[in-house]
N, C-alpha and C positions, 0 to 999 in steps of 0.2 A: 420715325421713319429713318433708316439710315442713311447718313451721307454719302452720295457716290463717291466721293473722293476717299472716304473710308474704304468702301467697298473694293476701291482700286489697290488701296494700299495694303489691303489685309493679304493676298497671296504674297507680297513683298516680305511682310511680317513674318509668316509664315515660313518662308524660305529660309529667312535668317535665323528663324528657330531651329529649322532643320540643320543648318549649318553648325549651330551651337551643338546639337545633338550629334552630329559627325565627329566634332572635335571632342566632345565629352566620353564619347563611347571609342575614341581613338581608331576610327575606321579607316582601314587604307586602300588605295587604289584596286579596285576589283571586288572589294568586299560588297555583300549585299545589304540594302537597306530594309529595315522592316517594312511590311507592306502597308498599303493604304490605311485600312482599318486600325492597325495597331499606332501607326502614326497619327491618326485622327484621334484616337483616345489619349496617346501620351501629350499630343499637344492642345487638346481640348479645342478641335478644329472639325468643322465640316469636311467630308470627304472630298467634296468637289474643289474647295479653297485649298486642301492639301494636293490635289491633282494639279490645279493652275500654279502653285509654288512649285511643284516637280519640273512643269516645264519651263519656268524661269530659271530653274537651276541647270536644266539640259541645256537652255539656251546660253549659258554662261560657261558650258561645259565641266560643271563641276558633278553631276551626275549623268549616268547613260541609262536610258530607259529601252528594256527591250521587251518587246512586245511578247506576251505568254510565259515571261520569265521572270520580270520583276524590274527594280531599279537598283543600280550598282554605282559605286564610286567611280568616278572617270579616271583613266589611267594616267591622265595629268590634270589633276583637277585645278579649274579654274583658267587653264591654257587653252586658247582658242588655237584652231589649225594654222592660222597665219597671223599672230598677235602683232608683228611688227609691219606688217602691211607690205611684205615683199613682192605680191601678187602684181601691185600697182605701180612698181618700178619700171619702167620701159625698157631702159638700158640694162639688159643682162648682164652684158661684158662688165659693167662698171659696178654692177652688183656681186659679181664673182670677185672681182678685184677686192672690194672693200669688206666682203665676207671673210676673203682670205685673211685680211689684215686683223679683222676682230678675232678671228680663230687663232691666229697667231699671238695675239695678246692673251687669249683665256686659256686653250686648251693644254699648252705644255704644263702651265702652273696647277690645271684641272688634274693632269695625269699624276704629277708630283703629289698632289691632295689624295690622291685616290691610292697612290702607293704606300702613303703614310697610314692611312685610316680604313683601308679596306679589309672587310671580314672574310672569314674563309668562304661563306656563301657568295659574297660578291667576286671573289676571285674565281670560284668555280663557274660563275655565269659569264664572265669576262672571256675565261678560256673557252667556253662551249661556244659563245657566239664568234670568238677567233676562229675556232675549228670549220663551225659553219660557214662563214664568210669564204675560207679557203676553198672549201670543197665546191661553193657555188663558182667560184673564178676559175677552179680548174675544170669545172665541166661548161663553162662558158656561159653561165646562166645568170640572171640578174641579181646580183648582191646588195643592192642599194637599200633594201628595207632592213636587212641583217647588218649592214654597215651602219645604219643608224642607230640599230639597237646596240651594237657595241660601243659606239661613243656615247651614247645614252646611260649606258650602264657604268661606263667610267666615271662620268658626272655624278651618278648616284651614289658611287663608291667614294666620293671625296667627302661624304657627309657632312658638307656644308650645305645649309638650307637654301640658299640663294641659287646655288650652281644650277641645280636641276631646273631652275626657272628659265635659265639662260639656253636649254637645249634647244628651243626652236631657232636660235640663231645656226645651232650646228646641223639641225634637222633640215634646215631651209637650204643650207649649202650643199650638202652631201649630193642630192640627186642634180643640182646644176654642176657640180665638178664631174660627176660621172658622165653625165650628157657632154659637157665641154671636151672632156678629154677622151672621149670616143670609147671609154671604158677598156683603155689601154694599160693602165697602171696595174696590171695583174701581180708581177712579181713583186714589185715594189711595195704594195698593198699587202700583200701575204706576209712580206719579211718585216716590214714597219709595226703591223699589226700584231705579229708574233713577239718581236722584241718588248713592245708597249704592255702586252699581256704578262709576259714573263718578268719585266720589270716590277710591275704591281705585284705580280704573285710572290716575288723577292723582297717586297717592301723597300726599293729602293728608289726614293724619289728623283734622284738626279739622274740616273738611268732612264727613268720612266720619262722625265720632261724632256731630256736628250732625244728620245726615240719618238715621242709624239712631234718634237720640232721637226725632225726629220721627215716624219711622215706628211708634214705641211709643205716641207720644202720641195718633196717629189711633186706634189701637185701644182705647186706655183711653178718649177720648171715646165712640167708640161704643159700647162696652160700658157706659158710664154713662147714654147717652142712651136705650137698650133697657131699661135696669133702672129708669129714671125712670117709663116708659112703662108698665111693668107694674106 
């Protein structure tokens, strides 16, 4: 008879085998995994165990299960939505200030790395997102999601494997900044985003660093202005 602790550990073991398979096959975010039957055969495991292993991987945001479609590598594998627990920080004003401090430490250097290492496809994506943010701002529509994508694309273009794991810090702060500033930094956002994108396209790290720094300065000034009015 199989020991119950062994039964419990089986899906965990299979989930680790699936991670090994993902790495061996060099599967990227958005790629589809083989179906349950194929995985069962490849891993020499029962389909129910494979199913449980997939649920474990989904809970860790390594895969995304789409009903009727299949299982895919998550957009940011292994990164949960709020990995740093910002939801549980009650003092949002303090959180905004501290996030901004961290962004000043990280993002100018990330922009410089992107300017040095970005490939042509990266530059096209950054430029396209810059255009999309500008259109949304000019139409007075919510640009938050595209703004997040813009900064994430820059981080990915750094070609540093650690930097994309820091994206949640940036992603968490952008909606807070937009909300706090009342979405009033239209011209400043358009101009500084364009300068950042152009500097990366020109492979000019110092210019990209300065442009990102200025972008954050505008955010800080606006937040301080609003606080002084209150």
